[in-house]
C-alpha positions in Angstrom: -20.1 16.1 97.5 -20.1 16.6 93.5 -17.1 16.6 91.3 -17.2 17.3 87.8 -14.3 16.9 84.8 -13.6 16.1 81.3 -13.1 13.5 79.5 -13.5 12.7 75.7 -15.3 10.3 73.5 -14.7 9.3 69.6 -17.0 9.6 66.7 -15.5 8.1 63.3 -12.2 10.0 63.9 -13.2 13.0 65.7 -13.1 13.6 69.2 -15.7 15.7 71.6 -15.7 16.6 75.2 -17.8 14.3 77.7 -18.5 15.8 81.0 -17.9 13.7 83.7 -19.7 14.4 86.9 -19.8 12.5 90.0 -21.9 12.7 93.0 -21.4 11.0 96.2 -24.2 10.9 98.5 -25.3 9.2 101.6 -27.8 6.2 101.7 -27.5 2.6 100.6 -24.0 1.9 98.8 -24.5 1.7 94.9 -22.2 2.4 92.3 -24.4 3.4 89.1 -23.3 4.8 85.5 -25.6 6.6 83.5 -25.5 8.9 80.0 -25.6 5.9 77.8 -22.4 3.8 78.5 -21.7 0.5 76.7 -20.6 -2.6 78.4 -17.0 -1.8 78.7 -18.1 1.5 80.2 -20.5 -0.1 83.1 -17.7 -2.8 83.6 -15.4 0.1 85.0 -17.3 0.0 87.9 -15.2 -3.2 89.0 -12.0 -1.6 87.7 -12.4 1.7 89.5 -13.3 0.2 92.6 -10.2 -2.3 93.1 -7.7 0.1 91.6 -8.5 2.8 94.1 -8.2 0.1 96.9 -5.3 -1.6 95.7 -3.5 1.9 95.7 -3.8 2.7 99.1 -7.0 4.9 99.4 -10.2 4.2 100.8 -13.5 3.7 98.5 -16.4 5.6 99.6 -19.2 3.0 101.1 -21.8 5.2 99.7 -24.4 5.9 96.8 -22.1 7.0 93.9 -23.4 8.1 91.2 -21.7 8.9 87.7 -23.1 10.7 84.8 -21.5 10.9 81.1 -22.9 14.0 79.6 -24.3 14.6 76.8 -26.6 11.7 78.1 -28.1 11.0 74.5 -24.6 10.0 73.0 -23.2 6.5 73.4 -20.1 6.3 75.4 -17.6 3.8 74.4 -14.4 2.1 75.3 -12.4 1.4 78.7 -10.7 5.1 78.6 -13.1 6.6 80.9 -12.0 4.8 83.9 -9.1 7.1 84.8 -11.7 10.0 84.5 -14.5 8.4 86.8 -11.6 7.3 88.9 -10.4 10.6 89.3 -14.0 12.0 90.0 -14.3 9.8 93.2 -11.2 11.0 94.5 -12.1 14.6 93.9 -15.5 14.3 95.1 -13.3 12.7 98.5 -11.4 15.7 98.6 -8.2 13.8 97.8 -7.3 16.1 94.9 -8.9 19.1 93.8 -11.8 19.5 91.9 -10.5 23.0 90.8 -7.3 21.7 89.1 -8.7 18.5 87.3 -11.4 20.9 85.4 -8.5 22.4 83.1 -7.7 19.0 82.2 -8.6 16.3 79.6 -8.4 12.8 82.0 -8.3 9.5 79.3 -6.9 5.9 80.5 -8.0 2.5 81.5 -7.2 1.2 84.6 -5.9 -2.3 85.8 -7.0 -3.7 89.3 -4.0 -3.0 90.8 -3.9 0.7 89.7 -1.7 0.7 87.0 -2.8 2.9 83.6 -3.0 0.8 80.7 -2.5 1.7 77.4 -5.8 3.1 75.0 -6.7 3.5 71.5 -7.6 6.6 69.7 -5.0 9.0 71.9 -4.3 11.4 69.2 -7.9 12.5 68.1 -8.3 12.8 71.7 -5.2 15.2 72.5 -6.4 17.3 69.7 -9.5 17.8 70.7 -8.0 18.8 74.2 -5.9 21.4 72.2 -9.2 22.5 69.8 -11.3 23.3 73.2 -8.1 25.6 74.9 -7.7 23.3 77.9 -4.0 23.2 79.8 -3.3 19.7 79.0 -4.6 16.1 79.2 -3.6 13.1 81.6 -3.0 9.8 79.9 -1.3 6.8 79.9 2.5 6.8 80.0 2.3 4.2 77.4 0.6 6.9 75.0 2.7 9.4 75.5 4.9 9.2 72.3 1.8 9.4 70.4 0.5 12.3 72.2 3.5 14.1 71.6 3.1 14.4 68.1 0.5 17.0 68.8 2.1 20.4 69.5 1.3 23.5 71.6 -0.5 21.3 74.3 0.7 20.1 78.0 1.3 16.2 78.1 0.9 14.6 81.6 1.7 10.9 81.2 0.6 8.8 84.3 1.4 5.0 85.1 -0.6 4.9 88.0 -3.3 6.5 89.7 -0.9 7.5 92.3 0.8 9.7 89.8 -2.3 11.6 88.9 -2.6 12.1 92.6 0.7 13.6 93.1 0.1 15.4 90.2 -2.5 17.4 91.0 -1.8 17.4 94.7 1.9 18.5 94.6 1.9 19.9 91.1 4.9 18.1 89.6 6.7 19.4 86.8 4.6 19.1 83.4 5.8 17.3 80.4 5.3 19.3 77.4 4.2 17.4 74.3 7.0 17.0 71.2 10.0 17.1 74.3 11.4 13.6 73.5 10.3 12.6 70.0 12.7 13.1 67.5 11.4 13.3 63.6 13.2 12.1 60.6 13.1 14.1 57.6 10.3 12.5 54.7 13.3 12.3 52.2 15.6 10.2 54.7 12.5 7.7 54.9 11.7 7.6 51.5 15.3 6.0 50.5 14.3 2.9 52.5 12.1 1.5 49.6 13.2 -1.7 47.9 11.4 -1.7 44.9 11.8 1.0 41.8 10.5 1.6 38.2 14.0 1.2 36.8 13.3 -2.5 37.3 10.9 -2.8 34.9 11.7 -3.3 31.6 9.1 -1.9 28.8 5.9 -0.6 29.3 6.9 2.8 29.1 3.2 4.3 28.2 2.1 2.3 31.4 4.7 4.0 33.2 3.9 7.4 31.7 0.0 6.6 32.9 1.1 6.2 36.4 2.9 9.2 36.4 0.0 11.2 35.5 -2.1 9.2 37.7 0.5 9.9 40.8 0.5 13.7 40.2 -3.0 14.7 39.6 -5.0 11.8 41.9 -6.2 10.0 39.0 -7.7 6.9 39.1 -6.4 4.1 36.8 -7.5 0.8 35.3 -4.8 -1.4 34.0 -5.7 -4.6 31.8 -3.4 -6.9 30.2 -2.9 -10.7 30.2 -0.7 -12.5 32.7 3.0 -11.7 33.4 3.0 -8.0 31.2 3.9 -6.3 34.8 0.7 -5.2 36.2 1.3 -5.8 39.8 4.8 -4.7 39.5 4.1 -1.3 38.3 0.9 -1.1 41.0 3.6 -2.0 43.7 6.0 1.0 42.5 3.4 3.5 42.9 4.3 4.5 46.5 7.8 5.5 45.3 6.7 8.5 43.2 3.8 9.6 45.2 4.4 13.3 46.5 5.4 13.8 50.4 2.0 14.4 52.7 1.6 18.0 53.9 1.1 18.5 57.9 -2.5 18.4 57.5 -2.6 15.4 55.7 -0.5 13.4 58.1 -2.4 14.5 60.7 -5.5 12.8 59.0 -3.7 10.0 58.3 -2.3 9.4 62.0 -5.8 9.9 63.5 -7.1 6.7 61.7 -4.5 4.9 62.5 -4.9 6.2 65.9 -8.3 4.8 66.1 -7.4 1.3 65.3 -4.4 1.2 67.5 -1.9 0.8 65.1 0.0 4.0 64.8 3.6 3.5 64.1 6.1 5.8 65.8 9.2 5.0 64.8 9.5 8.4 62.7 7.0 10.6 64.3 3.8 11.6 62.2 3.2 9.3 59.4 5.3 10.5 56.7 4.5 8.2 53.9 1.0 7.9 52.1 -0.7 4.7 52.6 -0.8 1.6 50.1 -3.5 -0.6 50.6 -4.1 -4.3 48.8 -6.7 -6.3 50.1 -7.0 -9.6 49.1 -10.1 -10.3 46.7 -12.3 -12.0 49.1 -12.9 -9.3 51.1 -15.9 -8.7 52.9 -18.3 -5.0 52.3 -17.7 -4.4 56.3 -14.2 -4.6 55.9 -13.5 -2.7 52.6 -15.9 0.4 53.5 -15.9 0.0 57.6 -18.7 -1.1 60.0 -19.1 -3.5 62.7 -21.2 -2.7 66.0 -19.0 -0.3 66.9 -18.1 1.4 63.5 -14.1 1.5 62.5 -12.3 2.6 59.4 -12.6 -0.3 56.8 -9.7 -0.5 53.6 -10.9 3.0 51.9 -10.2 4.9 54.9 -7.0 3.3 55.9 -5.7 3.9 52.0 -6.9 7.6 53.0 -4.4 10.1 51.2 -2.8 7.3 49.8 -3.9 4.3 47.2 -6.0 1.5 47.0 -4.8 -1.3 45.0 -7.4 -4.2 43.8 -5.5 -6.7 42.0 -7.2 -8.8 39.7 -10.4 -6.6 40.4 -12.7 -9.0 38.2 -12.3 -11.3 40.9 -13.9 -9.3 44.0 -17.6 -9.6 44.8 -19.6 -7.6 42.7 -21.5 -5.9 45.5 -18.3 -4.9 47.4 -17.0 -3.1 44.2 -20.4 -1.3 43.6 -19.9 0.1 47.4 -17.0 2.2 46.0 -18.8 4.5 43.6 -20.1 6.8 46.3 -16.6 7.1 48.3 -14.7 7.9 45.1 -17.2 10.7 44.3 -17.7 11.9 48.1 -14.5 11.2 49.3 -15.5 10.1 52.4 -17.9 7.2 53.8 -20.9 7.4 55.8 -22.2 4.5 58.5 -25.2 4.8 60.0 -26.2 2.6 63.1 -29.2 2.9 65.3 -27.6 4.7 68.0 -24.8 6.5 65.9 -24.1 7.8 62.4 -20.3 7.8 61.7 -18.0 9.6 58.9 -15.0 8.2 58.1 -12.8 10.0 55.3 -11.7 8.1 52.0 -9.9 10.5 49.9 -7.9 7.9 47.7 -6.6 6.9 44.7 -8.1 3.7 43.1 -5.8 1.6 41.1 -6.7 -1.9 39.8 -5.7 -4.3 37.2 -7.4 -7.1 35.6 -7.1 -9.7 33.2 -8.8 -9.2 29.7 -10.7 -12.7 30.1 -11.1 -15.9 32.6 -8.1 -17.6 30.9 -6.3 -14.0 30.5 -5.1 -14.1 26.9 -8.0 -12.5 25.4 -6.4 -10.4 22.8 -2.9 -11.7 23.4 -0.3 -11.9 20.3 1.6 -14.9 21.4 -1.1 -17.1 23.3 -4.4 -18.3 22.0 -7.6 -17.6 24.1 -10.4 -20.3 24.8 -12.6 -18.4 26.3 -16.3 -17.7 24.3 -17.4 -14.1 23.6 -20.2 -14.2 25.9 -18.0 -15.6 28.5 -15.4 -12.8 28.0 -18.3 -10.3 28.3 -19.7 -11.6 31.9 -16.2 -11.8 33.3 -15.9 -8.0 32.4 -19.3 -7.2 33.3 -17.9 -7.8 36.7 -17.0 -4.0 36.6 -20.0 -2.3 36.2 -20.5 0.5 33.9 -20.6 3.3 36.6 -17.3 1.9 38.5 -15.8 2.1 35.1 -16.6 5.3 34.3 -15.0 6.2 37.5 -11.1 5.4 36.4 -10.0 8.6 34.7 -7.0 6.3 33.0 -7.9 3.1 31.3 -4.9 1.4 29.9 -4.6 -1.7 27.8 -1.1 -3.6 28.5 0.6 -5.8 26.0 2.9 -8.5 26.3 6.6 -7.4 26.0 8.9 -8.4 22.7 11.3 -10.5 22.8 13.7 -7.6 22.2 12.5 -5.6 25.2 12.5 -8.9 27.5 16.3 -9.2 26.6 17.1 -5.7 27.0 19.7 -5.0 29.3 19.3 -1.3 29.6 18.2 0.3 33.1 14.9 2.1 32.8 14.1 5.6 34.5 14.6 5.6 38.3 11.4 6.4 40.7 13.6 9.1 42.0 13.3 11.1 38.7 9.4 10.2 38.4 8.9 11.6 41.4 10.5 15.1 41.2 8.2 15.7 38.1 5.5 14.5 40.2 6.2 16.7 43.4 6.4 19.8 40.7 3.1 19.0 39.0 1.8 19.0 42.7 3.1 22.1 43.8 1.8 23.9 40.7 -1.6 22.3 42.0 -1.1 23.6 45.8 -0.2 27.1 44.3 -3.4 27.1 41.7 -5.9 25.7 44.4 -4.7 27.2 47.9 -7.9 29.7 47.9 -10.1 26.2 47.3 -11.0 23.5 49.5 -9.2 20.7 47.1 -5.5 20.6 46.2 -5.4 18.1 42.8 -6.4 18.4 39.7 -8.9 14.8 40.3 -11.2 17.1 42.5 -12.0 19.8 39.8 -16.0 19.6 39.1 -18.6 22.4 38.0 -17.5 26.1 37.6 -13.4 24.9 39.0 -13.3 22.7 36.1 -14.6 25.1 33.3 -12.4 28.1 34.8 -9.2 26.2 35.1 -9.7 23.8 32.3 -10.4 26.3 29.1 -10.1 24.9 25.9 -9.2 26.2 22.6 -11.9 26.3 19.9 -10.2 23.6 17.7 -9.4 21.5 20.8 -13.1 21.4 22.2 -14.0 20.5 18.8 -11.7 17.5 19.3 -12.9 16.5 22.6 -16.4 16.6 21.1 -15.9 14.3 18.5 -13.5 12.0 20.8 -16.8 11.8 23.2 -19.1 11.0 20.0 -16.9 8.3 18.4 -16.2 6.7 21.8 -19.7 6.7 23.2 -18.4 8.8 26.0 -20.4 10.1 29.1 -20.3 13.3 30.7 -18.3 12.3 33.2 -15.8 11.0 30.8 -15.6 14.3 29.5 -15.0 16.2 32.5 -12.3 13.4 33.7 -10.6 13.7 30.2 -10.4 17.3 31.0 -8.8 17.1 34.4 -6.1 14.7 33.0 -5.4 16.7 30.4 -5.0 19.8 33.1 -2.5 17.4 35.2 -0.6 16.3 32.0 -0.1 20.2 31.4 1.1 20.6 34.9 3.8 17.7 34.2 4.8 19.7 30.7 4.9 22.7 33.3 2.7 25.0 30.8 -0.1 27.2 32.0 -2.7 26.5 29.5 -3.8 22.7 28.1 -2.4 22.4 24.8 -4.0 20.0 21.9 -1.4 17.2 22.6 -2.2 17.2 26.5 -5.8 16.6 25.2 -5.1 14.0 22.6 -2.9 12.1 25.3 -5.9 12.3 27.9 -8.2 11.3 25.1 -5.9 8.0 24.2 -6.1 7.3 28.1 -9.9 6.6 27.6 -9.7 4.2 24.6 -9.9 1.3 26.0 -13.3 1.8 27.3 -15.2 1.3 24.0 -13.0 -2.0 23.7 -14.6 -3.3 27.4 -18.2 -2.3 26.2 
């Protein structure tokens, strides 16, 4: 008897249908799984056999062959257990072969027949909906995660017997989103404990961060210890614009792959803010492993990656950021697969000006030699430095600023301006495949960032005097476009361009 049903495999954050073919024939007892299974899939033989027996059903003492097609793709993970068990039951006519073909089946089995929670359910549900299946059968523990996807039927099962009862008795189907309550994004955002109003002085830095958040620009802050670099960076999430529904799904899919998805408030409604330690390895930063998993740059997708004291990170780790910053994705190749992970993030970095931290400080003397300062700053290579749209030098606060009791501008007011600028960009680029100014390139850059003749001359002169690259020229235009959006003007004005140029002046000091 032959039974054919559908399960799902994951490649990166994308799912694709796997056809599970179960054949039971006469012959010497055997249980073979073919189709390039990994160790976890091969071990399902023992789990499936015990689960069926302990659920009160007979396991056939015949020659059983399981084929996972297409056969040239590596099958990874224990979530094929439930599909394999369903195929064996269907091949024995315990459940209908015709009914199971309309559903995607995924779940891990315990020896007693319980169905266990698995990782990556969200992309599997999206795959089932994309392929126009009636629904998906999955572990009950994954129901809330699966119910985040609309317009598909969810069948949660706790045991194999639940699956059998559903396909035999046509029990009532539970529809996705029926039990999930979502809080509005604004209500969630009120829970931030940090606020920009707590930071004294550093008005230029606050303005630069506002510009970076509004346009998705990379930002480097350099200054002596104690000037507030880390404090400023940690408050960036309080002013970031809300996520679009499409972006929420992308972030939630990445978290689902790692089994870290939070279901407290439905889909992820806050932009990620990742702060890896400077001892991080290359694989942890960009992703990797025998079975490739997302790294920090993918976990920061649609959010912020903050590298505190960037000069302390290993140079080879920092250099790996160059391609993702341009391509907005990372490709990891293995002998059996090539996986793409999204990596569209804002890179925020801070650094001391020298090893002791006080080079150029007006209050404390620096004890580093010039060569030592250069070696320290050269840890950030020229190509990586060139990818920071905004490069800002911070100075120590004056005594008057330190003793000032006046409260600064609150994050909610800054965030209102950021959201307004973000909406302008969404409307402007609604027919494009990008949504913010930081992604402008080529002909789009020339079309959306037109300058007056006098402003073109100003920009050319700045590029010559500061010794900037062609990439820096483009980035100045992008930042000027964002400043113009914050001001609510249609065209880039001279003062917008001048401010954008000022954000590159530190490049000459570093070199």
